[in-house]
N, C-alpha and C positions, 0 to 999 in steps of 0.2 A: 559534463558536470556530475558532482556526485550528490544524489538526492535520496535522503531517507524518507520512504512515502507511506509508511505503515507505523503510526505512532498515535499515542493517546494521552490527553493532558487532564489534569485535576479540574480543569474548568468544567468539562463537560462529559467526562467519562469517570463514572463514580468508581470504577476499579483502578484507577491510575492514581499515582502519588506524585507524578510530574508536574511541577508549577510551569506554566507557560513561559514566563521570562527565565526561568532557570534552564528550560528546554532550550531556548535560542542562544543563550550564552554558552551552553555545553556544546551545540551543534557548531558554532563558531569555532570554539577552541579545538574540536577534534577534525576540523578541516573540511566539513561539509559546505557544499554550495546552496543547498537548499532542502527544505522539509516540507512535507505534506501532511497536515494533521488529519487523521481520520477517526475521528470520535464514533462511537457506537451509535448508529441510527441518527445522528445529528451533525449538522454543518455549522461551523462558525459563521456569525452575522458578519456582513461585509465590513461594517464600522469596527468591531472588535478586531478583526484580522488585520484591518488597516494599522489600528494602534499597536498591535504586536509586532507588525512587520515594521514599524517606525522604530523599534527598539532594537531591531535585529542587525543593524550595521552593514547592511548590504545582503545579509543572508536572504535567499528567497524563501517566503512563508506563504504556503498556499493551504486551501482546505479541501478535503475530499470527505469521504464517508465510509464507514465499514458497515454495510448492510447485513443486518441479522435475516438472512433468508431461510426459508424452510429447510433447505437442503444443505445449509451451511453459511460461512461468511464470506462475503465479497467486498472487495474495495472498488469504490467507484469514483471517478473523478471527472469534473466538468459538469456536473448538474447544476443548474441555476436554482433549484429549490428542491424540496423532497416530497413535493406535494403528490406525486404519483408512486412513491417508494416508501414503503414502510416495512416494519418488523413483521416477518412471516410471509413476505412476498415470495411467490415461487420464483426460481431462479429463471424459468423460461420467460416468464413477464419481465423480469429484471432485465435480461438480454434486449427484450425488445425496447424498454424504455431507453436504454444505453444507446441503441441504434437511432432511434428516433430523435433523442437529443443531441446526437453527436458526441457523446461521452466515451469514456474508456472503463474497461473493467479488469480487474486481476483477481484471480482465484487466491484468497488468503489461507495461508497453512493448509494446502490441500491434504487430504486424508486424516486430518487430525480429528480425533474423537470417532474413529472408525468411519468417516465420512467416505462414501463410495463415489469418490471424485471421478474415477474411471468410468462409472455408469452415467454420470452427469455429462462427461465428453462424449460418450457413446450416443446419448440421447440428442444431444445439442450440437455436436460437431466441436471443431477446434475454436469456438467462438470467443475465447478470451484473449484480451489484449496482453495478458501476461499471466504467469503462474508463479506464485511465490516460491522460489526454489529453496531459499534459506531465509531463516529469521529466527528470532529467539524461541518460536513456537513451532518450528520444524525441527523434527529429531532425525537422527540418521536414518532410522526405518521409513518415516514418511518422505524423506528426501530421496531415498532408493526408490519408493513406489513411484513418486513423480518422474524421476530419471527415467524409469521403464516406460511411463505412459507417454512422455515427451519424445521417445525414440520412434514412437509409431504415430503420435499426434502433435506435429511440430507446432507449438506456440512459444513465444517469447518467454524466457527465464528472468526473473526479477529478483532483487534483493532487498530486504528492509528490516529493521529492528523489531517491529512489533513493541516498541518500548511502552512501558508504563511508569518508568523511573528513568533519571538521567543517566545511570550506571550503564543501562542496557542501549541507551541511544547510540544509533551509528554503528553497532557491532557489524550489521550488514547493512548494505545500501545498494543501490543501482547506479551503474554509470550511464548517463544519458547523453547520447550525441546530440551536438549542436548547441546553440545559445538558447537557454531557458530563462524567458523573462516573465511569462505570465503562465496561469494555469492552462490556458488554450494551448501554448507551447509544449507544455508537458503532456497534454492529452494527446496531441499530435505525434508527438515522439513515441508515446505508447502504442498508438494506432500503427505506426509504420514499423514498429518493432524495433526501434532504435535504443534499445536497453540491455544491459547485461548484469549479472550479480557480481557483487564484489564484497570483501570484508576488510575491516580494520585490524591491522596488526596489533597484536597485544590484547584485543578485546576477548571476552569469553564468548566463545562459537559453538553454541548448542548443536548445530548442525555440521559442524567441521568446517574447515576452510573451503574457499570456492577454488 
């Protein structure tokens, strides 16, 4: 199944201009099977998410979160709430929360803004359930850095748009093995490494084709 699992809407992310309704319409138009909304340090309330999913015409609509940790940004899926996760958390503590809660974590746009992601992996091991290999905010340079790192520290590669507008949505996505009906299914697929990055033909591909 085709999932774009890193994107932001104008509902909860001030830096996004993507209306949630326009987002689900565009996701269906370009052939995605599902989206996971990852607002900055916030998750959608269950009732609001259900209302949006009701408009989605079969498109799977889930919520995760992009956590602004001290060492960079990390996508977390499957947390029931954010009571023990907040901006400025250290990545080591975040990894403990993820394991304790049975969630999944993906490193967002590694090496962006001179992030020493190689040092993070050296300190914590290959502890991520995915590394965002391509997105709108992954450059050819940071992609090459991630490629070199993953040759020595194998972790699953993912693709997502990091969209803040509908034009960018789905430029990259992850192909997820199996039938995904719930966020728990999505988390389980990430945790077993059943994902691979892909791109949409005709889209603007900042990181190049997969």
